[in-house]
N, C-alpha and C positions, 0 to 999 in steps of 0.2 A: 587841747587839740586832739588827744587820744579819744576823748569822749565823742567828738564829732566823727572821727573815723569809725569808732565802734557803732555809732548810730547809722552811718551810711552802710556799713557791712550788714547790719541787721535788716535794713531796708531792702538791700539787694538779695539777701538770702531768703527773704519772705516774699518772693515775687508772686508765688501762687497763693491763692486764698484757701483757707481751710474749707473742707467740704461741709456743706450744710445739708441738713435733713429737709426733704421736701414736705411741705405742709399744705394741705388742700382744705380750705374751710369755706363754708357757706353761711351767710348772715342775711336775715330778713329785716326790712325796715321796721316792721311791727309784727308782733305775734298775734294780734287781734285786729281784724278789719271787718268792714261790712260787705254784704254781698254786692253792693254797688261800687265799692272802692277798689283801688288798685294798690299793689304792694311791690316795692323794689326788693330784689334779691341779688346780692352781690357774691360772686364766686371768686375767691382769691387763692392762687397757687403760688407758693414761694419757693425760690431756689430750685426751679425745674429747668434743666438745660435741654435745648433743642426740642421744645414742646411742639407737637405736630397737630393733634386733634383734641377737641373738647366737645363732649356731647351736650345737647340742649336739655333743659329741664323737661321732665315728662309733662305732657299736656292732658293727662287723664282727668285731673281735678282743676287745672288752671289753664287759662288761655294766654299765650304769649302775645302781648299787644305792643311790645317794644323791645329793642335790643337784638343782639347783644351789643352793649357799648363798652369798648375795650380801652383800657389804659395800662401803662407799664411804668414802673418806678424801679430805680436801682440806687444802692447806697454802699459806699466804701468807707470803712473805718480801719484804724490801726489799733490793734489790741495785742499787748505784750510783744511789740515788735513785729507783728504779722499783719498783713493785709487781710481784712475780712470783708468780702463783697457779698451782698445779698440783693436779690431782685424779686419782684412780685408782678404778676400779671392778673388784672382784675377784669371780670366780665359781669356786666350788670344787665339784668332783665327786668322788664315791667310785666307783672302777671295780674290777671283778674280771675277771681274764683268762678267756678261753674255752678257750685251749689253751696248750701249752708252746712255747718257742722265743723268737726275737728278734722282738718285735712292735712295730709302729709306729702311734702315734696320729696321724692326719692333722691338718693345721692346721684351726683353727676360724675362721669368718668373722664379722665384725661390720659393721654398716651404720648410718650416722647419718641424720639427717633430710634432709640435703642430697643423699643418694645416694652418699656416699663409702664405699668398701669397704676394710676393714682385715683382715689375715690374720695369725694367730699362727704361731709356729714349730711344727714337728712334734716329737714326743717318741718316743724309742726306749727300750723297756723289755725287759729279759731276764727271761723267765719260766722257772723251774726246777721240778722235781718237789717235792712236799711243801709245807712251810710254813717260811718263814724267820723268822716272828714268834716262834715258840716258842724257836728257837735264840738270837735276840737277847735275849729275856727271861732265858734262862739265863746268857748272858754278862754282862748287866747285874747279875744277882744276885751273880755271882762278883766283879764289879767293885766293888760296894758292900760286899761282905763278903770282904776279902782273906784272912781267916783261916778260910775255910770248911773247910779240911782240918786245922786245928789242933784242940787239945783243946777240950772244951766250956767249961772254966773260962776259958781265954784268950779264947774267942769272947764270952762273957758280959761279961768285963772291957772288951773293946774296944767293945762295944755301949753299955755304960754311959758310956764316955768320949765316944762320939759324941753320945749324948743330952745329956750335960752341956754339950758345946760348942754344941749347938743351943739349949739353954735360955739359955746365956750370950749368944748372939747375939740372941735374941729380947728378952732383958732390955735389952740395949744399944739396940736399935731403939726399944723403948718409951720408954726414958729420953730418947733424942734427940727423939722426937716430942712428949713432954711438955714439953721445954724450948722447943720451937718453938710450943707452944700448940695442938698437933694431937692428935686422938684416935687411938689405935692402930687400924690398918686391917688386919685379918687376911686378908681375902680379897677378891676382885673383887666389886664391887657388882652386884646383879642388875639386869636391865633394868627401866626405869621402867614403871609401870602405864599402860594405855591410857586416855587422857582422852577420854571419849565426848562431852563438851561441845565440845571442840575439833574433833572429827570432824564434829559436826553443823553447825559453822560453815562447813566446807568441802564438805559433802555433805548436801543436803536436797531435799525435794519441796515445791513451791510450787503452790498452786491459786489462780489469778487469775480474776476476773470482770470483764468490760468495763463493768459497771454494777452498783451495789448497790441501786438503788431503781427498780422497774418497775411497770407495771400488769399486771393479770391477762391472760395470753395474749401478753404482749410478750416478745420474744426476749432471752435473756441468754446470752452466749457465755463459756464457761469453758474454761480451758486447764490441763492438768496438765503441769508442767515439772519436770525433774530438773536441779538446779544442782550442779556438781561442780568442784572445784579439785584433786582427787587422782584417781589411777587407781582405777577401780571396775568392778564388774560386778553390777548389781542388776536386779530385775524386779518389776513391780507384783504385789502379793499380794492387795490388797483395794482396790476402788474405792468411792467414797462412795455411800451410798444416796440416791436421788433422789425421795424421797416428796414428793408435791405437784407434781411437774413432769412434763411430757411432753417427751421428749428425742429428739434426732436428732444422730447423730455425723457429724463431718466426715471426709473422706478424708485419711489421713496416709500418705505414702510409707513403705514397709517399711524402706528404707535411707536415712532422712533424715539429712543432715549436721548436726552440732551448730552452733549459733551462739554468738557471744560476747556477753555482757551484763556491764555494770558495775553492781554492787549494793553500796551502802555503801562505795564506793571500791575494791572488789575485783573482779577480772575472773574470770568463771566461764564454763565450757563448759556450754551449756544444751541439753538434749535434750527435744523435745516428745513426750510420751508419749501424750496423748489430747486431743482438742478436740471439744467438744460444744456444741450449741445447746439451751438449756433454755427451756421455755415454762411458766411457773407457772400452776397451775389453781386455786389457792386464795389467799386474802388472808392477811396476817399476816407475821411474820418467820420465814422458812424457813431452815433451817441445813443446809448440805452437810456430811455427816460427813467425817472426815479420810480421805485416801488413804494407803495403806501400801505399802511396798516392802521387800524383803529381798534380801541378797546379800553380796558381799565387797568390801572396800576395802583399798587398799594405802597404808599410812602410813609416814612417815619418822621414826625415833626417834634421839635422841642417846644412845649407849651408851658407858660407860666400859670400857676394856679395858687389860690389863696390857701394859707395854712388852715384857715377856719374850715374850708371845704374838705381838707384831709381828715379833720376830726369830725366832720358832719357829712359823710359820703352820700347821704340820701337827700341832702338839701332841704330838710324840714325846718331849718332855722331855729332849732331848739338848743344847739350847743354853741357856746362861745360867741354868740352873736353880739353881745354887748361889751365884749372885750376889745379895746382899740388895737391891741397888738395883733390879735388873730384876724381882725378885719382888714389890716393893712400890711400884713406879712405875706410874702409869696415864696413859692418853691418851684423848681423846674422839674418837669416830668416829660416822658416820651409818650406819644400817642400815634396811632395808625390812622391814615386817611386814604380813602379811595378817590382817585382823580381820573378824569378822562384824558386819554393820550391820543395823539395823531402823529404817527411816525412817518418819516419820509427819508428815503435813502439818497445818497449822493449819486448823481448821474455818472455813468461809466462810458468812456470813449474808447473805441477800437479803431486802430489805423489799418486799413485794408489796402494792400498793394496788388497790382496786376501780376499775373503769372509771367515768368520770363519768356520773351519771344525767341531767345536763342535756343536752337535745336528743337523747336516746337513742331511736332508732327502735323502733317496736313489733315490727317483723319483723327485728330484729338477730339475725344468725346466729352471732355469736361470733368473727368474723374480726378479727384485730389485725395490722396491718402495712401494706403498700401493694400494692393489687391493681388489676387491670383485668378487664373483663367483656366477653365476646363470645358470640354464639349463632348457630346456623344450623339450618335444617330441610332434610331430605333431599328432600321433595316438597311442593308446594303445591296440587296437584290429585290427588285420589285418590278411590277408590270406598269404599263402606261395607264392602267385603270386605278392604280394605287398612288398613295402619297407617302413620303418619308418625313420624319420629324427630327430636326436638329435642335438639341437643347444646349444652350450656352449658359454656363454658370460663372458669374463674376462674384467672387467671395473675398471679403476683407473688411477693413474699417476705413471710414471716410464718408464722403457725400454720396452714398449709394443711390439715393432717390433722385439725384440730379444727373446721373450718368445716362447719356443717350445710348440707345442700342447700336452696337457696331454694324457697319454695312456688310451685307452678304453679297459677294460677287459670284454669279452663276454662269456657267457656259451656256451657249445656245442649245435649246432643247429642254431646258429646265426653267420652270417658273416658280415664283414664291409669292406669298401674301404678306400683309403687314404683320410684323412679329407680335406675339403676345408677351407682355412683360409683367412679372410678379416680383414685388419687393418684399423681403422678409428681414426684419430686425431681430437678431438673436442675442446680441450682447449690449448691455446698458451699464457697464461697470464704470470705466473711466473714459472709454471711447464708444462711439456708436459703430457697431459691427453687424454684419449680416451678409446677405447675398441678394443679387439681382439675377433672376432666372429669365432668360430670353428664349422663346420658342419660335423657330422658323419652320414653316410647312413647305415642303418641296413637292412640286407636281411635275412629273416628266411629260413631255409632249410627243416624244418619238423614242423608239427603242435604240439602245446602243450603250456604250461604256462612257461614263462621264467622270471627271475629276473636279471636285469642288475645292477651290483654292483655300488656303488657311485663312481663318478669320482673325484680323488684327485688332488689338485693343491697346491703346496707349493711355497712360495716366501720369500725373505729376506726383512725385514722392517728396513731401516737404522735408523729411529727415535727411534724405540724400541730396536734396536741392537739385533734382534733375528729372527728366522725363524717362519713364520706363516703358518699354515695348513688350507686350505679351502677344502670343499668337497660338492658334491651335494647329493640329496636324491636318494635312490635306486628306480629304475623304474621297474614296473611289466607290462608285455605285454602278451596278449593272442593271439595265432596264430591258425587259423583254416585252414583246407585243402583248397587249391585252385582248380581251374578247372583242372590244369595239374596233380594234385595229385589224383584227383578223378577217373582217368582212363577213357578209351573210351568205348562206348556202341555199341552193334550190332543193326541191324534194328529191331530186336524183343524186344529191350530194356533190354537185358541181358548183364551184364558186365562180364569181365574176372574174377572178384573176386567173382561172384555169385557161389553158390554151386549147381552143377548139380545133377540130379537124377542118381542113379547107374543103368545102363542099363545091363540087363542080357545078357550075351554072352555065346555061347556054349562052353563047356569045351575043353581046348586045351591039346594036347598031348605033354608032355615035353620030348624032346629028351635027351638021356643020354650024359653027358659031356665027352669030350675026356680025361681030366685030372682033378684031384681034385682041388677045388677052392683055397685051402690053398697054392698050389704051383704056383698059377698064380700071376704075378706082380701087376695086377690091384687090387687084394685083399689087398695087403700090402700098395698100394698107397692110398687107402681109409683111412687107419689109419694114414699115415704120412702126408697127405695134410693138415689137420687142425693144426697139430703141426708146419708145415712149415709156414702156414699163421699167426699163433700166434707169432712166432719169428719175422716175417716181420713186423707185427703190432707193437710189442714192440720196435723194432729198429727205426721205423719211428716216433713213439710217443716220444721216448727218444731224437731223433735228433731235433724234433720240440721244445721240452721243453728246451734243451740246447740252441737252437737258440734264443728262446724267452728270456732266461736269459742273453744271451750275447748280450746286447743292441748295443755294438760297431759293432759286425758283422752284426746285423740286420740293423742298420743304413747304414752301408757300402753297404749292398745288395740293400737297397731301395734308395740310393743316386741318382742314375741315373733317377729313376722314378720321384722323387720329383723335380729334376732339370728340367726334361721335362715338368712337370706340370707348373712350373713357367715360362718357356720359352713360353708355350702356352698362358698363361695370357699376357706375354710381347708382343706376336704377335698381340693379340687383341688390346692392348694399342697402338702399332705401327700403326695399321690401323686407329685408331681414333686420332692419333697424340697427345696423352696425354704424353707429354715429361717427366715430373718429375716422375709420377708413372711408366713409362716404364723403366727409368734408375734404379729406386729402385728395380724393379723385376729382372732386369738383374744382378744387384749387389748382391741381395739376392741369386739368383740361383747359382752364381759362388762361393760365400763365403760359403754357406751351403754345396754345393757339395764338396768343398775342405775340410771342417771340417769333413764330414762323411767319405770321401774316405781316407784321410790322418790320421784319428783317432786323430785329434787335437781338443780339446774343443774350442768352439767359443770364449770364453773369452781369450784364449791364442793364437788365430790365428792372424797372421799378415803377411805382405808381406815377411818378412825375414824368419819366421818359415815355411811358405808355400814353399818358394823357396828352403830352405834346405831339406825339406821332399821330394819335387819333384826331386831334384838332387839325393837323395838317391835311389829313385825309377827309376833313369835313364830316366827321362823325357827329351826329346830333348830341347836344349837351344832355338831354334827357336819357339817352341811351348810355352815355358815359356815367351818369349818376347811378343808373341801375347796375352797371358793371361794378362800380365802386361799392355799392351796397352788398353785392354778392361776395366780393373779395373780403370786405370787412366782416361779414357774417361768418365766413369760413375761418378767418383768423381768430375771431372771438370764440368760436366753438372749439378750435384746436388748442389755443394757447391760454384762454381764460376760463375754460370749462363752463361756458354759458352761451347764450344766444337768444335773440329777441324774436326769432321767426322759426317756423317749423321746417323740417327737412324737405318736405314736399314743396313748400313755397320756394326754398332755395334752389331746388332742382329745376322747377319750372322757369324761374328767372334765368338760370344759367343756360338752359336750352333756348330761351327767347333771345338772350343777348348774343349767343354765338350765331344763331340763325340770322338775326338782323345785321350783325357785323359781316357775315358772309355775303349777304346781298349788297352791302355797301362796298366791300372790297372787290367784288367782281366788276 
């Protein structure tokens, strides 16, 4: 009993193997070949840990026509109560000489992960004219047929005897295997098939979202990661379609280092392929289609090989070929194999709920996130010939690009034009942050003192789960008459507004009228004209008030003008070949135009709802297809870094689509 305990103690205490010295050798299949022959050279490095690189043989005197063919073996023994583990990696090349003479193959260098360098020995090969392979085959034929020069009858008899001996030997081997309960094994087993399910456990794409339930307009951050436990080289072939989302990509370094993650108890090398911020624009359960990648992966397989091949690594059949043991004995070894892989991630579902209706402001502009508001005016004193500029800055993180410009209410006597909007993204770390700059141009029509009311901006804060109201300070401006309002003067310096002296004129004789004034139409027209003008003024004023209250009708009326402004900006970006901003402006122009003209909120607008509304308005199918092509081209250029058409074609189609839709909607 104590002997068994001692043996177990020695086994546990010798858990680690003794260190082995690294040996790097090179062996040639033959030291003498013909200029037309090929030679196999095998490089074997033993007991090298974490081997990284091995250089190729020099091609100065030889051409590499095959290889490297790699194999790996390992062996564990118990020596004096200790585990001794040895391993070897072999690389085999097929070389063909470039010239005749005594040629030398220089040493090959190997390097491990710690930076240690190992060098093989040099090989000297004599190259003669012609081919030695044909001569060796003739000699082997004569060796296997010693009676080649005898009569044909004697040759046939000897061949029959050899066949009988081979049949008897095979019968004896089969009988021995049957007695041992084994099946006859005629030849080396083929390599096992590739198990794709096992590869998918070691190499896969995973799409993760930081949250699975959000409100409309709330940011969802998704990451496309490649997990690997085997050597591979793959590339993204298809990204998920993002229908129902407005997306903004994060900046990723071109040469990002992989990180390590433990998943289900296994350690993986993780590569971040893409990271994006999604802003859902419609409610319901939205599904991100799978991401796909294609490439090559290197796997390790256990292969059965004959013992005879181990003693005859070059396969020339000259060693142990007539020994039945070596011909029928096998051993297990590890080999590398490159296989094609097609990776496909699991679809991800995002549940999108509508924004709460409780305490929702009437002038809510669609902002979801966390923002701050500031404003400034370039001048507070101006003339009627000048204009003032109010700059509104919405700064923060969230769906900046989807926020509508706040309405500017002006007192009578001040006019404004359509605001100019500039979106700037400054932060791409964990959330999309930046600023939206809205510029209003104020044009006074009459002198006086005016007060511009505060500009209100409301947004929804998901962290506080409530609507937040922001507003600017009221602005007071003083307007003085300009040169155009002062009137023109005569050469004498007298204006038309000056009061002239009354010049005495001789009395005139008034001729008697033909009819009393009360019976003339002009008399009654003087009384009716102010009343008619008053009713006209009231009707126009009421129409303007109703139009200003009906924001849907107002947006529908201004949709074409807003779209043309964005197309003008896109035209300038086209001339400067600014690809991504160009496609963003085209996409905004189309989606905002459809939202205003079809009276569909931007949060509920999608391709399906737009197509249904356009069909109801009898928009031709061909025009809908052109619109679909422009939208798809913009999404492909923005989110898949590609596109099948030129920027100029996309711009022309966008202008054509909006013009034709405007004619139909009118």
